[in-house]
PAMISE-55043 format. One line per 2 residues: number of its first residue (from 1); their letters; for each residue x, y, z of C-alpha. Coordinates in nm, 4 decimals. Layout:
% PAMISE-55043
NUM) A) X:Y:Z; ...
This chain:
% PAMISE-55043
1) MP) 4.7451:-8.8952:-0.6254; 4.7862:-8.8903:-0.2440
3) DL) 5.0351:-9.1362:-0.0956; 4.8450:-9.3392:0.1642
5) SS) 5.1215:-9.5909:0.2394; 5.1926:-9.4414:0.5819
7) LR) 4.8374:-9.5162:0.7002; 4.9108:-9.8860:0.7332
9) DR) 5.1054:-9.8053:1.0517; 4.7727:-9.7131:1.2128
11) FP) 4.6572:-10.0788:1.1887; 4.8246:-10.3021:1.4509
13) AL) 4.7178:-10.6294:1.2893; 4.9174:-10.5506:0.9746
15) AR) 5.2403:-10.6006:1.1722; 5.1765:-10.9761:1.1945
17) EV) 5.4406:-11.1993:1.0390; 5.4346:-11.5457:0.8839
19) GG) 5.7668:-11.7241:0.8523; 5.9581:-11.4101:0.9405
21) RP) 5.7918:-11.1990:0.6701; 5.5041:-10.9528:0.7012
23) AV) 5.1643:-11.1063:0.6308; 4.9602:-10.9571:0.3468
25) FV) 4.5972:-10.9183:0.4520; 4.4203:-10.9275:0.1160
27) DA) 4.1127:-11.0706:0.2858; 3.9669:-10.7202:0.3215
29) PG) 3.6407:-10.7911:0.1301; 3.5426:-11.0314:0.4075
31) GS) 3.6271:-10.7828:0.6809; 3.8868:-10.5098:0.7099
33) QV) 4.1436:-10.4602:0.9829; 4.0888:-10.1728:1.2257
35) PA) 4.3074:-9.8809:1.3357; 4.4388:-9.8695:1.6911
37) TV) 4.1974:-9.5891:1.7793; 3.9022:-9.8218:1.7208
39) IE) 4.0489:-10.0874:1.9501; 4.1220:-9.8280:2.2169
41) AM) 3.7727:-9.6760:2.1971; 3.6039:-10.0132:2.2477
43) AA) 3.8280:-10.0983:2.5419; 3.7739:-9.7551:2.6980
45) YL) 3.3959:-9.7933:2.6837; 3.4126:-10.1332:2.8518
47) RS) 3.6465:-9.9973:3.1187; 3.4539:-9.6839:3.2093
49) SN) 3.1021:-9.6601:3.0654; 2.9665:-10.0121:3.0249
51) AN) 2.5944:-10.0004:3.1043; 2.2516:-10.0557:2.9565
53) TH) 2.0353:-9.7672:2.8436; 1.7984:-9.5139:3.0016
55) GA) 1.9202:-9.5522:3.3574; 1.9269:-9.2750:3.6179
57) FA) 2.3043:-9.2908:3.6637; 2.6187:-9.1686:3.4914
59) TS) 2.7378:-9.4699:3.2894; 2.3880:-9.5302:3.1502
61) RE) 2.3580:-9.1665:3.0452; 2.7007:-9.1921:2.8816
63) TD) 2.5777:-9.4959:2.6899; 2.2668:-9.3070:2.5759
65) AL) 2.4887:-9.0268:2.4464; 2.7158:-9.2777:2.2711
67) IA) 2.4193:-9.4359:2.0917; 2.3123:-9.0973:1.9592
69) EA) 2.6679:-9.0232:1.8461; 2.6910:-9.3588:1.6660
71) HA) 2.3788:-9.2741:1.4661; 2.5219:-8.9321:1.3829
73) AA) 2.8439:-9.0975:1.2648; 2.6491:-9.3368:1.0407
75) AD) 2.4552:-9.0431:0.8996; 2.7805:-8.8614:0.8201
77) LL) 2.9132:-9.1677:0.6402; 2.6065:-9.1961:0.4173
79) NA) 2.5029:-8.8294:0.3857; 2.1774:-8.9052:0.5650
81) DA) 1.9947:-8.7746:0.8704; 2.0559:-8.9467:1.2020
83) DE) 1.6931:-9.0634:1.2315; 1.7200:-9.2449:0.8971
85) VF) 1.9873:-9.4955:1.0049; 1.9556:-9.7886:1.2405
87) FG) 2.1882:-10.0610:1.3636; 2.1914:-10.4370:1.3939
89) PN) 2.4450:-10.7190:1.4162; 2.5149:-10.7274:1.0413
91) AT) 2.3677:-10.6340:0.7048; 2.2220:-10.9807:0.6431
93) TL) 2.0189:-10.9711:0.9639; 1.8977:-10.6188:0.8907
95) LF) 1.7825:-10.7126:0.5402; 1.5893:-11.0121:0.6728
97) QV) 1.4351:-10.7890:0.9388; 1.3227:-10.5177:0.6977
99) SR) 1.2126:-10.7658:0.4309; 0.9785:-10.9241:0.6805
101) SV) 0.8065:-10.5900:0.7305; 0.8015:-10.5212:0.3562
103) GR) 0.6620:-10.8692:0.2956; 0.3447:-10.7728:0.4829
105) TL) 0.2701:-10.5265:0.2022; 0.3158:-10.7758:-0.0862
107) RP) 0.0234:-10.9492:-0.2548; -0.0227:-11.2262:-0.5125
109) GD) 0.0485:-11.0835:-0.8563; 0.3181:-10.8495:-0.7260
111) EV) 0.6725:-10.8933:-0.8535; 1.0114:-10.8780:-0.6822
113) VV) 1.3265:-10.8184:-0.8888; 1.6670:-10.9510:-0.7793
115) TR) 1.9988:-10.9955:-0.9601; 2.2524:-11.2722:-1.0026
117) LD) 2.5353:-11.0283:-0.9261; 2.4343:-10.9899:-0.5612
119) HD) 2.5481:-11.1380:-0.2332; 2.2738:-11.3733:-0.1170
121) AN) 2.1918:-11.1351:0.1683; 2.0213:-10.9070:-0.0842
123) IR) 1.8553:-11.1936:-0.2685; 1.7188:-11.4531:-0.0280
125) PW) 1.5319:-11.2152:0.2082; 1.3352:-11.0743:-0.0855
127) VM) 1.2801:-11.4123:-0.2519; 1.1455:-11.5540:0.0731
129) AA) 0.9226:-11.2504:0.1295; 0.7814:-11.3014:-0.2207
131) ED) 0.7237:-11.6706:-0.1554; 0.5433:-11.5981:0.1710
133) AG) 0.3148:-11.3450:0.0001; 0.2482:-11.5421:-0.3180
135) AS) 0.4329:-11.2824:-0.5262; 0.6623:-11.3780:-0.8134
137) VR) 1.0369:-11.3255:-0.8561; 1.2094:-11.1919:-1.1664
139) WV) 1.5835:-11.2365:-1.2126; 1.8319:-11.0013:-1.3748
141) DV) 2.1228:-11.1808:-1.5409; 2.4904:-11.0869:-1.5696
143) RE) 2.7120:-11.0528:-1.8760; 2.9364:-11.3566:-1.8609
145) ED) 3.2244:-11.1927:-2.0486; 3.2922:-10.9253:-1.7844
147) AT) 3.0682:-11.0176:-1.4878; 2.8646:-10.6975:-1.5107
149) LD) 2.4914:-10.6516:-1.4751; 2.2777:-10.7006:-1.7853
151) LG) 2.1325:-10.3497:-1.8043; 1.8869:-10.4372:-2.0801
153) GF) 1.7642:-10.7301:-1.8778; 1.7262:-10.5030:-1.5761
155) ER) 1.4938:-10.2739:-1.7690; 1.2917:-10.5645:-1.9079
157) AL) 1.2397:-10.7066:-1.5573; 1.0527:-10.3963:-1.4427
159) SE) 0.6796:-10.3406:-1.4784; 0.3834:-10.1791:-1.3090
161) RT) 0.3596:-10.4933:-1.0953; 0.7129:-10.4530:-0.9546
163) KV) 0.7041:-10.3822:-0.5805; 1.0666:-10.4482:-0.4760
165) VA) 1.3910:-10.4095:-0.6707; 1.7100:-10.5274:-0.4990
167) FT) 2.0595:-10.4850:-0.6400; 2.4152:-10.4392:-0.5221
169) LA) 2.6229:-10.1228:-0.5469; 2.9314:-10.3390:-0.6031
171) SN) 2.9909:-10.7127:-0.6263; 3.1694:-10.8567:-0.3253
173) AV) 3.2939:-11.1391:-0.5481; 3.4331:-10.9779:-0.8629
175) GT) 3.4409:-10.6068:-0.7755; 3.1949:-10.4868:-1.0411
177) IT) 3.0461:-10.1456:-0.9560; 2.6920:-10.1032:-1.0840
179) PA) 2.5609:-9.7740:-1.2297; 2.3389:-9.7495:-0.9248
181) AE) 2.1945:-9.3981:-0.9564; 2.1033:-9.4731:-1.3180
183) LV) 1.9361:-9.7985:-1.2108; 1.7326:-9.6174:-0.9452
185) RT) 1.6154:-9.3631:-1.2028; 1.5121:-9.6465:-1.4326
187) VR) 1.3074:-9.8046:-1.1541; 1.1354:-9.4751:-1.0772
189) ER) 1.0376:-9.4389:-1.4437; 0.9273:-9.7956:-1.5155
191) AP) 0.8065:-9.9164:-1.1749; 0.7111:-9.6079:-0.9743
193) AA) 0.5540:-9.8073:-0.6900; 0.8657:-10.0167:-0.6287
195) LV) 1.0865:-10.0064:-0.3207; 1.4597:-10.0030:-0.4098
197) AC) 1.6932:-10.1910:-0.1745; 2.0693:-10.1605:-0.2297
199) DG) 2.3508:-10.3660:-0.0816; 2.6323:-10.1181:-0.0204
201) VH) 2.8457:-10.3463:0.1953; 3.1275:-10.4013:-0.0521
203) LA) 3.1305:-10.0578:-0.2096; 3.1439:-9.8778:0.1264
205) QH) 3.5037:-9.9884:0.1807; 3.6143:-9.8191:-0.1398
207) RR) 3.3808:-9.5337:-0.2360; 3.1621:-9.2819:-0.0627
209) ID) 2.7941:-9.3757:-0.0622; 2.5707:-9.0689:-0.0836
211) VR) 2.2152:-9.1856:-0.0228; 2.0750:-8.8483:-0.1258
213) AL) 2.2392:-8.8688:-0.4673; 2.1584:-9.2390:-0.5017
215) GA) 1.7869:-9.2053:-0.4332; 1.7287:-9.5613:-0.3101
217) DL) 1.4828:-9.6463:-0.0335; 1.7078:-9.8817:0.1631
219) VV) 2.0885:-9.9129:0.1733; 2.2834:-10.1468:0.4006
221) VS) 2.6516:-10.1273:0.4949; 2.8719:-10.3124:0.7447
223) PY) 3.1107:-10.1189:0.9716; 3.3366:-10.4236:1.0021
225) KI) 3.4210:-10.3783:0.6349; 3.4799:-10.0046:0.6813
227) FG) 3.7637:-10.0307:0.9372; 3.5264:-10.0657:1.2316
229) PH) 3.3761:-10.3370:1.4569; 3.1198:-10.6051:1.3777
231) LG) 2.7950:-10.4159:1.3217; 2.5376:-10.3601:1.0496
233) IC) 2.3811:-10.0307:0.9435; 2.0659:-9.9755:0.7407
235) YG) 1.9626:-9.6442:0.5885; 1.5935:-9.6120:0.5207
237) RR) 1.4023:-9.3298:0.3614; 1.2192:-9.1621:0.6492
239) EL) 0.8710:-9.1949:0.4992; 0.9277:-9.5637:0.4297
241) LG) 1.0535:-9.6434:0.7786; 0.7563:-9.4635:0.9280
243) SL) 0.5093:-9.6610:0.7159; 0.6410:-10.0131:0.7789
245) TP) 0.5453:-10.2259:1.0790; 0.8575:-10.3460:1.2642
247) YK) 0.8685:-10.6863:1.4328; 0.9726:-10.6155:1.7909
249) VR) 0.8781:-10.6540:2.1550; 0.6756:-10.4143:2.3674
251) PA) 0.7364:-10.1421:2.4854; 1.0375:-10.0836:2.2594
253) PD) 1.0637:-9.7266:2.1219; 0.8499:-9.6550:1.8191
255) EL) 1.0210:-9.3333:1.7116; 1.2865:-9.3203:1.4431
257) PY) 1.5571:-9.4364:1.4209; 1.5065:-9.6804:1.7073
259) RF) 1.1816:-9.8470:1.5989; 1.3728:-10.1074:1.3941
261) ET) 1.6425:-10.1707:1.6551; 1.5541:-10.4762:1.8623
263) GT) 1.7058:-10.5640:2.1976; 2.0253:-10.4377:2.3546
265) QN) 2.2693:-10.3128:2.0954; 2.6479:-10.3575:2.0741
267) HE) 2.7470:-10.0524:2.2762; 3.1208:-10.1159:2.2728
269) GF) 3.0834:-10.1644:1.8981; 2.9185:-9.8230:1.8787
271) AG) 3.2234:-9.6738:2.0524; 3.4475:-9.8405:1.7969
273) WV) 3.2276:-9.7236:1.5118; 3.2453:-9.3599:1.6212
275) AA) 3.6238:-9.3966:1.6334; 3.6270:-9.5555:1.2862
277) VG) 3.4386:-9.2602:1.1388; 3.6783:-9.0344:1.3249
279) YL) 3.9650:-9.2144:1.1525; 3.8011:-9.1614:0.8137
281) AE) 3.7568:-8.7924:0.8867; 4.1214:-8.7617:0.9909
283) VG) 4.2341:-8.9245:0.6651; 4.0139:-8.6847:0.4718
285) RT) 4.1632:-8.3828:0.6452; 4.5257:-8.4978:0.6077
287) HG) 4.5228:-8.6735:0.2694; 4.2054:-8.5619:0.0903
289) EP) 4.0571:-8.2423:-0.0358; 3.7804:-8.1550:0.2106
291) AG) 3.5304:-7.8985:0.0886; 3.4578:-7.7751:0.4403
293) PS) 3.5232:-7.8233:0.8117; 3.2524:-8.0767:0.9017
295) RR) 3.3117:-8.4434:0.9756; 3.0746:-8.5354:0.6932
297) EA) 3.2805:-8.3412:0.4396; 3.6062:-8.4840:0.5734
299) VA) 3.4746:-8.8405:0.5441; 3.3754:-8.7740:0.1832
301) AA) 3.7268:-8.6439:0.1162; 3.8773:-8.9621:0.2611
303) FG) 3.6925:-9.1747:0.0085; 3.8157:-8.9527:-0.2726
305) AF) 4.1702:-9.0261:-0.1575; 4.0935:-9.3972:-0.1220
307) AA) 3.9588:-9.4207:-0.4782; 4.2660:-9.2559:-0.6275
309) WE) 4.5111:-9.4728:-0.4303; 4.3217:-9.7961:-0.4951
311) RG) 4.3031:-9.7251:-0.8664; 4.6826:-9.7433:-0.8748
313) LA) 4.6812:-10.0708:-0.6820; 4.4223:-10.2216:-0.9173
315) AR) 4.6127:-10.1136:-1.2270; 4.9338:-10.2607:-1.0878
317) FL) 4.7672:-10.5930:-1.0087; 4.6001:-10.6283:-1.3477
319) EG) 4.9216:-10.5424:-1.5302; 5.1205:-10.7951:-1.3299
321) AR) 4.8531:-11.0643:-1.3562; 4.9072:-11.0819:-1.7310
323) SV) 5.2533:-11.2294:-1.6770; 5.1477:-11.5015:-1.4307
325) PG) 5.1138:-11.8274:-1.6274; 4.7657:-11.9770:-1.6096
327) LR) 4.6159:-11.6967:-1.3995; 4.2620:-11.6037:-1.5003
329) VI) 4.1047:-11.2846:-1.3673; 3.7247:-11.2971:-1.3721
331) GI) 3.5428:-10.9730:-1.4471; 3.6568:-10.6339:-1.5726
333) TE) 4.0259:-10.6349:-1.6697; 4.0627:-10.3403:-1.9101
335) PE) 4.2784:-10.0608:-1.7617; 4.0477:-9.7957:-1.9055
337) RL) 3.7546:-9.9414:-1.7075; 3.9074:-9.9304:-1.3610
339) DE) 3.6431:-9.6827:-1.2441; 3.3846:-9.9569:-1.3012
341) RT) 3.5342:-10.1872:-1.0411; 3.6857:-10.2038:-0.6934
343) PT) 4.0335:-10.3535:-0.6325; 3.8734:-10.6900:-0.5490
345) FA) 3.9701:-10.9702:-0.7850; 3.8300:-11.3207:-0.8326
347) VR) 4.0975:-11.5409:-0.9885; 4.1640:-11.9019:-1.0849
349) LA) 4.5160:-12.0414:-1.1163; 4.5192:-12.2912:-1.4047
351) DQ) 4.3270:-12.6040:-1.2974; 4.4155:-12.5777:-0.9294
353) HP) 4.1241:-12.5938:-0.6863; 4.0724:-12.2500:-0.5269
355) AE) 4.0965:-12.3983:-0.1778; 4.4405:-12.5396:-0.2622
357) TA) 4.5553:-12.2030:-0.3964; 4.4270:-12.0220:-0.0881
359) EA) 4.5939:-12.2664:0.1489; 4.9270:-12.2449:-0.0328
361) LG) 4.9132:-11.8644:-0.0313; 4.8230:-11.8646:0.3383
363) ER) 5.1298:-12.0735:0.4167; 5.3327:-11.8080:0.2359
365) GV) 5.1770:-11.5291:0.4407; 4.9216:-11.4070:0.1851
367) FV) 4.5707:-11.4227:0.3314; 4.2943:-11.4663:0.0701
369) WD) 3.9461:-11.6115:0.0514; 3.8241:-11.8965:-0.1633
371) GH) 3.4811:-12.0283:-0.2556; 3.1666:-11.8308:-0.3347
373) YY) 3.1673:-11.5732:-0.0454; 2.7853:-11.5941:-0.0503
375) AL) 2.7738:-11.4640:-0.4081; 2.6343:-11.8047:-0.4864
377) EL) 2.4112:-11.7042:-0.7776; 2.7055:-11.5398:-0.9556
379) ME) 2.9391:-11.8350:-0.9058; 2.6736:-12.0719:-1.0352
381) RL) 2.5999:-11.8458:-1.3319; 2.9681:-11.8284:-1.4277
383) GL) 3.0042:-12.2059:-1.3958; 3.2614:-12.1792:-1.1168
385) EP) 3.0709:-12.3160:-0.8186; 3.0993:-12.6894:-0.9050
387) TG) 3.4791:-12.6622:-0.9050; 3.5232:-12.4528:-0.5921
389) GA) 3.4343:-12.0971:-0.6916; 3.7351:-11.8683:-0.7100
391) VR) 4.0188:-11.7184:-0.5090; 3.9335:-11.3657:-0.3931
393) IG) 4.2120:-11.1104:-0.3556; 4.0964:-10.7783:-0.2124
395) FC) 4.3061:-10.4651:-0.1735; 4.2005:-10.1482:0.0074
397) HY) 4.3552:-9.8168:0.1078; 4.5921:-9.9612:0.3684
399) HT) 4.7708:-10.1776:0.1119; 5.0862:-10.0714:-0.0696
401) PA) 5.2285:-10.1286:-0.4196; 5.4908:-10.3545:-0.2605
403) EV) 5.2135:-10.5772:-0.1244; 5.0547:-10.5996:-0.4693
405) DR) 5.3924:-10.7146:-0.6021; 5.4243:-10.9673:-0.3198
407) VL) 5.0864:-11.1215:-0.4046; 5.1817:-11.1462:-0.7720
409) EE) 5.5188:-11.3026:-0.6859; 5.3569:-11.5707:-0.4721
411) LA) 5.0993:-11.6464:-0.7417; 5.3812:-11.6778:-0.9956
413) RL) 5.5664:-11.9200:-0.7685; 5.2543:-12.1335:-0.7364
415) A) 5.2030:-12.1243:-1.1130
């Protein structure tokens, strides 16, 4: 297993202290920290190249080139082509935007399938599109004992009337990784006319997403959860993007990938995003096992290294959690099933309200989330929402075993 502990020095924010001790940023599922190169790239763009697009002068041409490079970087992340990815402010906005176009194709009698494991960003846009069109919604349940998707229920929800199937690649609340490629194959067999929309936002921090291998029609990710700035990215199958009608002003470009990008984009964010993908490629070349010289192959190697390192962090947390009195971990806890989850843990500490636990940990320099984190359907299904949801502790590749131990120690003190 590669030792990634030295990479934390690349992230300036991780040097912050609380009460004379280093803070532990286990809030990564809500947004990761960024390496110094990302910060520097954004500042450099604003210093030297800040301009709008398609002008007959140097800084505008530099911005045009940056936009093209940002699309190429997104394509390398997802193993896509550059004209199959487009940007927006965040994944939620992009899903609402695309669902509006998809909704024009729905009719009464059609069916839309969503799951209770998902972030609401991959539920509500499709539910509202169905409501607007007079289509019906079918829900896929979760297994309460381990917070995984009910695979039998998923199959039963599909039919010849299914026109949209939306599911997550990994739960942002409990870390469950779905068997996504298998689910896509099931949709193709049972509902061949259905569009498949996948929320890859949480998984993209921890595993490589290969849209070619996945086979879905739409996949969204968020650079601000992949060590980059606040942006959203949507992959769309080329034929699908060409067939949908985007909602936009005239005379905005109609060619891919720009036909779904509305208004002036976040150009300094694009500069940061290119730097973030550059960071991933550097990690792949120095700590992974790249299969070739390209940036795309190096990025894939980085995620191989991340998965191996994070598996050790997850195992360490689950082992230590067993000795914390009153600590309940929601979801997959068996060591032999670590490949089925990310190192993101929803926990409850005895009968303490999650907000109280989060505040006490924050005072001790451990930064966590509490509540439902927009996985509202899941929290309601598990019966946690009425009493405050859960505390979410999320590790990623820039964390160390010592930080896992620190989190466990502070939980034990609270217990």
